[in-house]
NUDO-820462 format. One record per residue: residue number from 1; chain; x, y, z of N, C-alpha, C, O in turn. Coordinates in nm, 3 decimals. Layout:
! NUDO-820462
pt n=NUM | chain=A | n_u=X | n_v=Y | n_w=Z | ca_u=X | ca_v=Y | ca_w=Z | c_u=X | c_v=Y | c_w=Z | o_u=X | o_v=Y | o_w=Z
...
This chain:
! NUDO-820462
pt n=1 | chain=A | n_u=11.535 | n_v=5.527 | n_w=11.933 | ca_u=11.592 | ca_v=5.602 | ca_w=11.823 | c_u=11.709 | c_v=5.676 | c_w=11.874 | o_u=11.810 | o_v=5.681 | o_w=11.804
pt n=2 | chain=A | n_u=11.707 | n_v=5.734 | n_w=11.988 | ca_u=11.818 | ca_v=5.815 | ca_w=12.047 | c_u=11.942 | c_v=5.726 | c_w=12.063 | o_u=12.053 | o_v=5.771 | o_w=12.034
pt n=3 | chain=A | n_u=11.924 | n_v=5.604 | n_w=12.108 | ca_u=12.037 | ca_v=5.517 | ca_w=12.134 | c_u=12.100 | c_v=5.483 | c_w=12.000 | o_u=12.222 | o_v=5.482 | o_w=11.988
pt n=4 | chain=A | n_u=12.017 | n_v=5.454 | n_w=11.898 | ca_u=12.068 | ca_v=5.422 | ca_w=11.768 | c_u=12.159 | c_v=5.532 | c_w=11.706 | o_u=12.266 | o_v=5.510 | o_w=11.651
pt n=5 | chain=A | n_u=12.102 | n_v=5.652 | n_w=11.723 | ca_u=12.174 | ca_v=5.768 | ca_w=11.676 | c_u=12.303 | c_v=5.791 | c_w=11.743 | o_u=12.401 | o_v=5.826 | o_w=11.677
pt n=6 | chain=A | n_u=12.309 | n_v=5.770 | n_w=11.887 | ca_u=12.427 | ca_v=5.777 | ca_w=11.959 | c_u=12.533 | c_v=5.669 | c_w=11.924 | o_u=12.654 | o_v=5.694 | o_w=11.931
pt n=7 | chain=A | n_u=12.483 | n_v=5.549 | n_w=11.885 | ca_u=12.586 | ca_v=5.450 | ca_w=11.839 | c_u=12.644 | c_v=5.486 | c_w=11.703 | o_u=12.762 | o_v=5.462 | o_w=11.675
pt n=8 | chain=A | n_u=12.560 | n_v=5.544 | n_w=11.618 | ca_u=12.618 | ca_v=5.580 | ca_w=11.490 | c_u=12.720 | c_v=5.694 | c_w=11.516 | o_u=12.828 | o_v=5.691 | o_w=11.457
pt n=9 | chain=A | n_u=12.691 | n_v=5.794 | n_w=11.602 | ca_u=12.780 | ca_v=5.899 | ca_w=11.635 | c_u=12.906 | c_v=5.840 | c_w=11.702 | o_u=13.017 | o_v=5.886 | o_w=11.672
pt n=10 | chain=A | n_u=12.893 | n_v=5.747 | n_w=11.785 | ca_u=13.006 | ca_v=5.679 | ca_w=11.849 | c_u=13.096 | c_v=5.615 | c_w=11.744 | o_u=13.219 | o_v=5.625 | o_w=11.753
pt n=11 | chain=A | n_u=13.039 | n_v=5.550 | n_w=11.648 | ca_u=13.114 | ca_v=5.486 | ca_w=11.537 | c_u=13.198 | c_v=5.581 | c_w=11.464 | o_u=13.316 | o_v=5.558 | o_w=11.436
pt n=12 | chain=A | n_u=13.129 | n_v=5.698 | n_w=11.430 | ca_u=13.205 | ca_v=5.808 | ca_w=11.350 | c_u=13.309 | c_v=5.864 | c_w=11.437 | o_u=13.418 | o_v=5.887 | o_w=11.386
pt n=13 | chain=A | n_u=13.291 | n_v=5.887 | n_w=11.560 | ca_u=13.388 | ca_v=5.939 | ca_w=11.647 | c_u=13.514 | c_v=5.849 | c_w=11.666 | o_u=13.628 | o_v=5.893 | o_w=11.677
pt n=14 | chain=A | n_u=13.481 | n_v=5.718 | n_w=11.670 | ca_u=13.591 | ca_v=5.612 | ca_w=11.681 | c_u=13.680 | c_v=5.618 | c_w=11.552 | o_u=13.803 | o_v=5.608 | o_w=11.557
pt n=15 | chain=A | n_u=13.609 | n_v=5.633 | n_w=11.435 | ca_u=13.681 | ca_v=5.646 | ca_w=11.306 | c_u=13.763 | c_v=5.769 | c_w=11.303 | o_u=13.877 | o_v=5.765 | o_w=11.258
pt n=16 | chain=A | n_u=13.712 | n_v=5.878 | n_w=11.349 | ca_u=13.790 | ca_v=6.004 | ca_w=11.351 | c_u=13.913 | c_v=5.985 | c_w=11.443 | o_u=14.023 | o_v=6.030 | o_w=11.411
pt n=17 | chain=A | n_u=13.892 | n_v=5.917 | n_w=11.559 | ca_u=14.005 | ca_v=5.895 | ca_w=11.647 | c_u=14.115 | c_v=5.809 | c_w=11.582 | o_u=14.234 | o_v=5.841 | o_w=11.590
pt n=18 | chain=A | n_u=14.073 | n_v=5.697 | n_w=11.519 | ca_u=14.161 | ca_v=5.604 | ca_w=11.462 | c_u=14.246 | c_v=5.662 | c_w=11.344 | o_u=14.368 | o_v=5.647 | o_w=11.333
pt n=19 | chain=A | n_u=14.168 | n_v=5.729 | n_w=11.259 | ca_u=14.233 | ca_v=5.788 | ca_w=11.142 | c_u=14.316 | c_v=5.907 | c_w=11.190 | o_u=14.431 | o_v=5.921 | o_w=11.148
pt n=20 | chain=A | n_u=14.265 | n_v=5.986 | n_w=11.271 | ca_u=14.345 | ca_v=6.100 | ca_w=11.317 | c_u=14.474 | c_v=6.060 | c_w=11.386 | o_u=14.577 | o_v=6.125 | o_w=11.370
pt n=21 | chain=A | n_u=14.467 | n_v=5.949 | n_w=11.466 | ca_u=14.589 | ca_v=5.905 | ca_w=11.525 | c_u=14.691 | c_v=5.853 | c_w=11.423 | o_u=14.812 | o_v=5.874 | o_w=11.437
pt n=22 | chain=A | n_u=14.640 | n_v=5.786 | n_w=11.323 | ca_u=14.724 | ca_v=5.735 | ca_w=11.211 | c_u=14.780 | c_v=5.858 | c_w=11.131 | o_u=14.894 | o_v=5.855 | o_w=11.085
pt n=23 | chain=A | n_u=14.704 | n_v=5.958 | n_w=11.116 | ca_u=14.748 | ca_v=6.074 | ca_w=11.044 | c_u=14.858 | c_v=6.138 | c_w=11.123 | o_u=14.959 | o_v=6.176 | o_w=11.063
pt n=24 | chain=A | n_u=14.847 | n_v=6.154 | n_w=11.255 | ca_u=14.943 | ca_v=6.219 | ca_w=11.336 | c_u=15.072 | c_v=6.144 | c_w=11.336 | o_u=15.177 | o_v=6.206 | o_w=11.321
pt n=25 | chain=A | n_u=15.070 | n_v=6.015 | n_w=11.351 | ca_u=15.183 | ca_v=5.934 | ca_w=11.357 | c_u=15.254 | c_v=5.919 | c_w=11.221 | o_u=15.376 | o_v=5.927 | o_w=11.214
pt n=26 | chain=A | n_u=15.184 | n_v=5.900 | n_w=11.123 | ca_u=15.245 | ca_v=5.877 | ca_w=10.983 | c_u=15.288 | c_v=6.001 | c_w=10.920 | o_u=15.398 | o_v=6.006 | o_w=10.865
pt n=27 | chain=A | n_u=15.204 | n_v=6.109 | n_w=10.925 | ca_u=15.249 | ca_v=6.230 | ca_w=10.851 | c_u=15.291 | c_v=6.336 | c_w=10.945 | o_u=15.316 | o_v=6.448 | o_w=10.901
pt n=28 | chain=A | n_u=15.301 | n_v=6.310 | n_w=11.067 | ca_u=15.332 | ca_v=6.418 | ca_w=11.171 | c_u=15.486 | c_v=6.448 | c_w=11.164 | o_u=15.529 | o_v=6.534 | o_w=11.240
pt n=29 | chain=A | n_u=15.565 | n_v=6.388 | n_w=11.085 | ca_u=15.707 | ca_v=6.408 | ca_w=11.083 | c_u=15.737 | c_v=6.544 | c_w=11.002 | o_u=15.837 | o_v=6.611 | o_w=11.029
pt n=30 | chain=A | n_u=15.656 | n_v=6.577 | n_w=10.914 | ca_u=15.667 | ca_v=6.699 | ca_w=10.830 | c_u=15.675 | c_v=6.818 | c_w=10.929 | o_u=15.623 | o_v=6.813 | o_w=11.040
pt n=31 | chain=A | n_u=15.742 | n_v=6.922 | n_w=10.884 | ca_u=15.754 | ca_v=7.046 | ca_w=10.959 | c_u=15.666 | c_v=7.165 | c_w=10.896 | o_u=15.646 | o_v=7.176 | o_w=10.775
pt n=32 | chain=A | n_u=15.619 | n_v=7.245 | n_w=10.983 | ca_u=15.542 | ca_v=7.361 | ca_w=10.922 | c_u=15.637 | c_v=7.457 | c_w=10.860 | o_u=15.746 | o_v=7.471 | o_w=10.915
pt n=33 | chain=A | n_u=15.610 | n_v=7.522 | n_w=10.758 | ca_u=15.702 | ca_v=7.607 | ca_w=10.685 | c_u=15.755 | c_v=7.729 | c_w=10.767 | o_u=15.874 | o_v=7.761 | o_w=10.762
pt n=34 | chain=A | n_u=15.662 | n_v=7.795 | n_w=10.842 | ca_u=15.710 | ca_v=7.917 | ca_w=10.913 | c_u=15.773 | c_v=7.887 | c_w=11.053 | o_u=15.884 | o_v=7.932 | o_w=11.083
pt n=35 | chain=A | n_u=15.701 | n_v=7.815 | n_w=11.134 | ca_u=15.756 | ca_v=7.788 | ca_w=11.270 | c_u=15.843 | c_v=7.668 | c_w=11.292 | o_u=15.905 | o_v=7.651 | o_w=11.396
pt n=36 | chain=A | n_u=15.845 | n_v=7.585 | n_w=11.189 | ca_u=15.931 | ca_v=7.458 | ca_w=11.197 | c_u=15.879 | c_v=7.359 | c_w=11.309 | o_u=15.957 | o_v=7.282 | o_w=11.366
pt n=37 | chain=A | n_u=15.751 | n_v=7.366 | n_w=11.336 | ca_u=15.689 | ca_v=7.268 | ca_w=11.433 | c_u=15.652 | c_v=7.140 | c_w=11.351 | o_u=15.626 | o_v=7.146 | o_w=11.230
pt n=38 | chain=A | n_u=15.652 | n_v=7.029 | n_w=11.421 | ca_u=15.614 | ca_v=6.907 | ca_w=11.357 | c_u=15.452 | c_v=6.913 | c_w=11.345 | o_u=15.383 | o_v=6.962 | o_w=11.434
pt n=39 | chain=A | n_u=15.403 | n_v=6.860 | n_w=11.230 | ca_u=15.256 | ca_v=6.856 | ca_w=11.209 | c_u=15.195 | c_v=6.761 | c_w=11.305 | o_u=15.073 | o_v=6.761 | o_w=11.322
pt n=40 | chain=A | n_u=15.277 | n_v=6.677 | n_w=11.371 | ca_u=15.225 | ca_v=6.584 | ca_w=11.471 | c_u=15.134 | c_v=6.657 | c_w=11.571 | o_u=15.024 | o_v=6.612 | o_w=11.605
pt n=41 | chain=A | n_u=15.188 | n_v=6.772 | n_w=11.617 | ca_u=15.114 | ca_v=6.844 | ca_w=11.728 | c_u=14.980 | c_v=6.901 | c_w=11.679 | o_u=14.882 | o_v=6.909 | o_w=11.753
pt n=42 | chain=A | n_u=14.980 | n_v=6.941 | n_w=11.549 | ca_u=14.858 | ca_v=6.989 | ca_w=11.490 | c_u=14.762 | c_v=6.878 | c_w=11.463 | o_u=14.644 | o_v=6.891 | o_w=11.497
pt n=43 | chain=A | n_u=14.805 | n_v=6.765 | n_w=11.403 | ca_u=14.716 | ca_v=6.659 | ca_w=11.377 | c_u=14.670 | c_v=6.587 | c_w=11.504 | o_u=14.570 | o_v=6.515 | o_w=11.501
pt n=44 | chain=A | n_u=14.741 | n_v=6.606 | n_w=11.614 | ca_u=14.691 | ca_v=6.549 | ca_w=11.739 | c_u=14.560 | c_v=6.594 | c_w=11.786 | o_u=14.496 | o_v=6.531 | o_w=11.870
pt n=45 | chain=A | n_u=14.516 | n_v=6.709 | n_w=11.729 | ca_u=14.384 | ca_v=6.766 | ca_w=11.762 | c_u=14.275 | c_v=6.667 | c_w=11.730 | o_u=14.174 | o_v=6.663 | o_w=11.800
pt n=46 | chain=A | n_u=14.290 | n_v=6.592 | n_w=11.632 | ca_u=14.182 | ca_v=6.495 | ca_w=11.590 | c_u=14.158 | c_v=6.385 | c_w=11.693 | o_u=14.043 | o_v=6.365 | o_w=11.733
pt n=47 | chain=A | n_u=14.258 | n_v=6.313 | n_w=11.736 | ca_u=14.236 | ca_v=6.204 | ca_w=11.840 | c_u=14.192 | c_v=6.267 | c_w=11.976 | o_u=14.108 | o_v=6.210 | o_w=12.046
pt n=48 | chain=A | n_u=14.249 | n_v=6.382 | n_w=12.011 | ca_u=14.213 | ca_v=6.448 | ca_w=12.128 | c_u=14.065 | c_v=6.495 | c_w=12.141 | o_u=13.994 | o_v=6.480 | o_w=12.240
pt n=49 | chain=A | n_u=14.030 | n_v=6.555 | n_w=12.022 | ca_u=13.884 | ca_v=6.591 | ca_w=12.009 | c_u=13.793 | c_v=6.471 | c_w=12.009 | o_u=13.683 | o_v=6.479 | o_w=12.064
pt n=50 | chain=A | n_u=13.833 | n_v=6.363 | n_w=11.951 | ca_u=13.759 | ca_v=6.245 | ca_w=11.954 | c_u=13.739 | c_v=6.183 | c_w=12.093 | o_u=13.631 | o_v=6.136 | o_w=12.129
pt n=51 | chain=A | n_u=13.845 | n_v=6.186 | n_w=12.165 | ca_u=13.836 | ca_v=6.131 | ca_w=12.306 | c_u=13.741 | c_v=6.222 | c_w=12.387 | o_u=13.659 | o_v=6.173 | o_w=12.464
pt n=52 | chain=A | n_u=13.753 | n_v=6.352 | n_w=12.368 | ca_u=13.663 | ca_v=6.441 | ca_w=12.452 | c_u=13.523 | c_v=6.424 | c_w=12.407 | o_u=13.432 | o_v=6.429 | o_w=12.490
pt n=53 | chain=A | n_u=13.498 | n_v=6.403 | n_w=12.275 | ca_u=13.360 | ca_v=6.383 | ca_w=12.232 | c_u=13.305 | c_v=6.244 | c_w=12.286 | o_u=13.185 | o_v=6.233 | o_w=12.313
pt n=54 | chain=A | n_u=13.383 | n_v=6.149 | n_w=12.299 | ca_u=13.336 | ca_v=6.017 | ca_w=12.350 | c_u=13.303 | c_v=6.043 | c_w=12.501 | o_u=13.201 | o_v=5.995 | o_w=12.551
pt n=55 | chain=A | n_u=13.388 | n_v=6.117 | n_w=12.568 | ca_u=13.359 | ca_v=6.139 | ca_w=12.713 | c_u=13.223 | c_v=6.219 | c_w=12.731 | o_u=13.143 | o_v=6.194 | o_w=12.821
pt n=56 | chain=A | n_u=13.206 | n_v=6.316 | n_w=12.636 | ca_u=13.074 | ca_v=6.384 | ca_w=12.640 | c_u=12.957 | c_v=6.287 | c_w=12.612 | o_u=12.857 | o_v=6.290 | o_w=12.683
pt n=57 | chain=A | n_u=12.969 | n_v=6.202 | n_w=12.509 | ca_u=12.867 | ca_v=6.106 | ca_w=12.479 | c_u=12.835 | c_v=6.017 | c_w=12.599 | o_u=12.720 | o_v=5.996 | o_w=12.635
pt n=58 | chain=A | n_u=12.941 | n_v=5.966 | n_w=12.659 | ca_u=12.923 | ca_v=5.881 | ca_w=12.777 | c_u=12.856 | c_v=5.956 | c_w=12.887 | o_u=12.760 | o_v=5.906 | o_w=12.947
pt n=59 | chain=A | n_u=12.905 | n_v=6.080 | n_w=12.917 | ca_u=12.840 | ca_v=6.168 | ca_w=13.015 | c_u=12.696 | c_v=6.188 | c_w=12.997 | o_u=12.619 | o_v=6.198 | o_w=13.092
pt n=60 | chain=A | n_u=12.658 | n_v=6.193 | n_w=12.860 | ca_u=12.520 | ca_v=6.217 | ca_w=12.835 | c_u=12.428 | c_v=6.098 | c_w=12.888 | o_u=12.313 | o_v=6.120 | o_w=12.928
pt n=61 | chain=A | n_u=12.480 | n_v=5.978 | n_w=12.886 | ca_u=12.404 | ca_v=5.864 | ca_w=12.936 | c_u=12.423 | c_v=5.829 | c_w=13.084 | o_u=12.331 | o_v=5.774 | o_w=13.145
pt n=62 | chain=A | n_u=12.529 | n_v=5.858 | n_w=13.139 | ca_u=12.557 | ca_v=5.818 | ca_w=13.282 | c_u=12.551 | c_v=5.936 | c_w=13.378 | o_u=12.547 | o_v=5.913 | o_w=13.499
pt n=63 | chain=A | n_u=12.550 | n_v=6.062 | n_w=13.331 | ca_u=12.539 | ca_v=6.174 | ca_w=13.412 | c_u=12.399 | c_v=6.214 | c_w=13.449 | o_u=12.303 | o_v=6.158 | o_w=13.396
pt n=64 | chain=A | n_u=12.382 | n_v=6.315 | n_w=13.542 | ca_u=12.251 | ca_v=6.357 | ca_w=13.578 | c_u=12.187 | c_v=6.424 | c_w=13.463 | o_u=12.259 | o_v=6.477 | o_w=13.379
pt n=65 | chain=A | n_u=12.059 | n_v=6.425 | n_w=13.452 | ca_u=11.992 | ca_v=6.495 | ca_w=13.341 | c_u=12.022 | c_v=6.653 | c_w=13.348 | o_u=12.039 | o_v=6.714 | o_w=13.453
pt n=66 | chain=A | n_u=12.027 | n_v=6.706 | n_w=13.228 | ca_u=12.048 | ca_v=6.847 | ca_w=13.222 | c_u=11.928 | c_v=6.918 | c_w=13.153 | o_u=11.869 | o_v=6.868 | o_w=13.057
pt n=67 | chain=A | n_u=11.898 | n_v=7.030 | n_w=13.203 | ca_u=11.786 | ca_v=7.104 | ca_w=13.146 | c_u=11.675 | c_v=7.131 | c_w=13.252 | o_u=11.690 | o_v=7.101 | o_w=13.370
pt n=68 | chain=A | n_u=11.570 | n_v=7.186 | n_w=13.205 | ca_u=11.465 | ca_v=7.220 | ca_w=13.302 | c_u=11.394 | c_v=7.094 | c_w=13.358 | o_u=11.370 | o_v=6.997 | o_w=13.286
pt n=69 | chain=A | n_u=11.364 | n_v=7.101 | n_w=13.486 | ca_u=11.292 | ca_v=6.989 | ca_w=13.548 | c_u=11.146 | c_v=6.994 | c_w=13.523 | o_u=11.085 | o_v=7.101 | o_w=13.532
pt n=70 | chain=A | n_u=11.086 | n_v=6.878 | n_w=13.492 | ca_u=10.944 | ca_v=6.884 | ca_w=13.455 | c_u=10.860 | c_v=6.943 | c_w=13.574 | o_u=10.879 | o_v=6.903 | o_w=13.689
pt n=71 | chain=A | n_u=10.770 | n_v=7.037 | n_w=13.544 | ca_u=10.693 | ca_v=7.099 | ca_w=13.643 | c_u=10.743 | c_v=7.232 | c_w=13.688 | o_u=10.669 | o_v=7.304 | o_w=13.755
pt n=72 | chain=A | n_u=10.866 | n_v=7.270 | n_w=13.654 | ca_u=10.924 | ca_v=7.397 | ca_w=13.692 | c_u=10.924 | c_v=7.486 | c_w=13.569 | o_u=10.935 | o_v=7.441 | o_w=13.455
pt n=73 | chain=A | n_u=10.912 | n_v=7.610 | n_w=13.597 | ca_u=10.903 | ca_v=7.709 | ca_w=13.483 | c_u=11.026 | c_v=7.790 | c_w=13.478 | o_u=11.039 | o_v=7.877 | o_w=13.392
């Protein structure tokens, strides 16, 4: 069940990455009203966050176990 849940989460994260990258590239040309920064840099948080989430999900399965060891209090 845990693997199935992680696959669904991975699918959602990939969709966030894909659509976030599209949002940053397509709509990132607009400028913020006050600072005159491109929205590209703000929208880039979606794909960066998605990549970091994927790395955390991979680390969950290939990294060492985290938490209390059985038999220790």
